Each structure stands twice: as structure tokens, then as C-alpha cells.
C-alpha positions in Angstrom: 0.0 0.0 0.0 1.2 3.5 -0.8 1.8 5.5 2.4 -0.6 8.3 3.0 -0.5 11.9 4.4 -3.5 13.0 6.3 -4.2 16.6 7.6 -6.5 17.1 10.5 -8.0 20.5 11.4 -6.9 22.0 14.7 -10.3 23.1 15.9 -8.8 26.5 16.5 -8.8 28.2 13.1 -11.7 30.1 11.6 -13.3 28.4 8.6 -12.0 31.0 6.1 -8.4 30.5 7.2 -8.7 26.7 7.3 -10.3 26.5 3.8 -7.7 28.9 2.4 -4.8 26.8 3.6 -6.4 23.6 2.3 -7.0 25.1 -1.1 -3.2 25.4 -1.4 -2.0 22.2 0.2 -4.6 19.6 -0.9 -2.6 18.6 -4.0 0.1 17.2 -1.7 -2.1 15.3 0.7 -4.3 12.2 0.6 -7.0 13.2 3.0 -8.2 16.3 4.9 -10.1 15.6 8.2 -12.6 18.1 9.4 -12.2 17.6 13.2 -14.2 20.3 14.9 -15.4 18.7 18.1 -17.1 21.8 19.6 -19.1 22.7 16.5 -22.6 21.9 15.6 -23.6 20.0 12.5 -24.4 23.3 10.7 -21.0 24.7 11.6 -19.2 21.5 10.5 -21.2 21.8 7.2 -19.9 25.3 6.7 -16.3 23.9 6.9 -17.1 21.2 4.4 -18.8 23.6 2.0 -15.8 26.0 2.3 -13.4 23.2 1.4 -15.4 22.2 -1.6 -15.9 25.8 -2.6 -12.1 26.3 -2.5 -11.5 23.4 -4.8 -10.7 20.6 -2.4 -12.1 17.4 -4.0 -14.9 15.8 -1.9 -13.0 12.5 -2.2 -10.2 13.9 -0.1 -12.5 15.0 2.8 -13.1 13.0 5.9 -15.4 14.2 8.6 -14.9 13.5 12.3 -18.0 11.8 13.9 -20.7 13.6 11.9 -22.0 10.8 9.6 -25.0 12.9 8.6 -22.8 15.7 7.2 -20.6 13.2 5.4 -23.6 11.7 3.7 -25.2 15.0 2.7 -22.0 16.3 1.1 -20.9 13.0 -0.5 -17.4 13.1 0.9 -14.9 10.3 1.1 -15.7 9.2 4.6 -15.9 9.6 8.4 -13.6 9.2 11.3 -15.2 7.6 14.3 -14.3 7.8 18.0 -15.4 5.8 21.1 -18.4 8.0 21.5 -19.5 7.8 17.9 -21.9 5.4 16.1 -20.3 2.0 15.8 -18.2 1.1 12.7 -20.5 -1.8 11.9 -23.6 0.4 12.0 -22.1 3.0 9.6 -20.7 0.4 7.2 -24.1 -1.4 7.1 -26.2 1.7 6.4 -23.6 3.7 4.4 -21.4 1.2 2.6 -20.1 3.9 0.2 -18.3 5.8 3.1 -14.8 5.0 4.0 -14.8 4.5 7.8 -11.8 5.3 10.0 -11.5 4.6 13.7 -9.5 6.5 16.3 -7.7 4.0 18.5 -5.3 4.3 21.5 -4.4 0.7 22.3 -3.8 -2.7 20.7 -7.2 -4.0 21.9 -9.0 -1.0 20.3 -7.1 -1.5 17.1 -8.0 -5.1 16.9 -11.7 -4.3 17.6 -11.7 -1.6 14.9 -10.3 -4.2 12.4 -12.8 -6.8 13.5 -15.8 -4.4 13.2 -14.9 -3.6 9.6 -13.0 -0.3 9.8 -11.2 0.7 6.6 -8.3 2.1 8.5 -7.4 3.3 12.0 -5.6 6.3 13.4 -3.3 5.5 16.3 -1.6 7.8 18.7 -0.3 9.9 20.2 3.2 8.7 19.1 5.2 11.7 20.4 4.7 14.5 22.9 2.2 17.0 21.7 0.6 20.1 23.1 -2.9 18.8 22.1 -2.4 16.0 24.7 -0.8 18.0 27.4 0.3 15.9 30.4 -0.2 12.6 28.7 2.7 10.3 28.1 3.3 9.5 24.4 2.7 5.9 23.3 5.9 5.7 21.3 7.1 4.0 18.1 7.4 0.6 19.7 3.7 0.4 20.5 2.9 1.6 16.9 5.1 -1.2 15.6 3.2 -3.8 17.6 -0.2 -2.6 16.4 0.9 -2.5 12.7 2.0 -6.2 13.1 -1.3 -7.2 14.8 -4.0 -5.8 12.5 -4.8 -6.2 8.8 -6.0 -2.7 8.2 -3.9 0.4 7.5 -2.6 2.2 10.6 -2.1 5.9 10.3 0.1 7.4 13.1 -0.7 10.7 14.8 0.6 12.9 17.6 3.6 15.2 17.6 4.6 14.2 14.1 6.5 16.6 11.8 9.1 16.6 9.1 11.9 15.9 11.6 10.5 12.6 12.9 8.1 11.4 10.2 10.6 9.0 8.7 11.0 7.3 12.1 7.3 6.6 12.2 7.1 5.3 8.6 10.1 3.1 9.2 8.2 1.5 12.1 5.6 0.3 9.6 2.9 2.9 9.8 0.8 3.1 6.6 0.8 6.9 6.8 0.9 9.9 9.1 -1.6 12.4 10.3 -0.6 15.9 11.2 -2.3 19.0 12.5 -0.1 21.9 13.7 2.9 20.8 11.6 1.0 22.1 8.5 -1.9 24.3 9.7 0.2 26.3 12.2 3.3 26.4 10.1 4.8 29.7 8.8 4.6 28.3 5.3 1.9 25.5 5.2 2.6 24.7 1.5 6.3 24.2 2.1 5.6 21.9 5.1 3.0 19.9 3.2 5.4 19.4 0.3 8.2 18.4 2.7 6.0 15.8 4.4 4.6 14.5 1.2 8.1 13.9 -0.1 9.0 11.9 3.0 5.7 9.9 3.0 6.0 9.0 -0.7 9.4 7.5 -0.4 9.7 3.7 -0.5 10.0 2.5 3.1 11.3 -0.8 4.3 8.7 -3.0 5.9 9.2 -4.5 9.4 10.6 -7.6 7.9 13.1 -5.7 5.7 11.2 -6.0 2.5 10.3 -2.9 0.5 6.7 -1.9 0.2 
């Protein structure tokens, strides 16, 4: 599988700023996640509409939790958390949607795979201000999860151009970043840099090339 670069909204930027950055960086990324936990369905819809209006292809857009908004806008898929609808429910009723699942342990990753998730996002790998006071789970735990599930594992948490290679060498099927792009002085330059790292051919855990 080709490694992937996912961008995830910070929840701190106004819709116009977020959409403007995405308009310039989307050619270099595989998915853009609208992750706006404190916003209503109507407000999340405004983010999605702004992305599409700024030229971001719907098939690159993934919406956190809000299955209703994803269906209405015909985007790529949804990212589910522990408080969301179950993966199996969403897959059964909306088979067209790609369904990702946020996981924080090996057991959760196995459950996501068993329930039919198309991919999981695992973290946090490194220290990050968005998880202040919480110890990172580290690259070793990522490696164990990659080896134990048969769905793509996207790594998240404190990842940037300086450590992305370490994560991919551990076997992750891709990386997800927030501030590394959205809060960068030059978001396009950072997206290009990360895309270059991600699209290299990385050795698998067993030493074979992917």
C-alpha cells in the first residue's frame, strides 16, 4: 500500500483560514479531516462547504464523527471515536463511506479491524501540546499494532518533518498531522516536505520494500 499523508483540522482556526490553507495544500495530501469537536452539524457543514468551494475534492475529505454531514456532502468518509456510532452500523447503512476509527491501544485497534473499519488512526506517538500531560505511546507500540491488525494504521501525535521518517520506518501506513502544517509559517512548504517523506519507499518491518 502507498503510504498516506492526512491533515487534521486544529479546531482553533476560523473556517476561512482553514479553507484557504487547504486550497493550497490539498494537491500534496491524501486526506483532509474536518475535526471540529465543539461545533454543531451546521457549523461543520460550513467547513465542508468552504473546502469544496475552494477546490478541495470531496473524495479527499473525511469528517470526524458527523456521519450525517458526510452523507449530505458525499465526501470520502468519516472518522469515528469511542463515543460515535459503531463502525459496523455505519458500514451497514452507508457502505459507500470509508470509515476510519481512532484507537489508543492494541485492543482498540483489533476491535476496529474486527468491526470492519477501513483504517485506524493510532496515537499519540510523540509528545504533543494537544495531549498535554499525557505520556506518548511511542514508536514501539505503533510497531506492535501494525504487526497485529490487517487494516492500514495511520500514526498521529507530535509528528513533523523531523520525525516522520522514524514513524514510517516503524511500519505505519501513513501519518496524520495538525499543527505541523496548519500552524506552520509556510503551510505549503511543510506539506510538500511531508509529502516527499511519505511517498518514499520505506522498508517493511521484515526488511522488504513496500
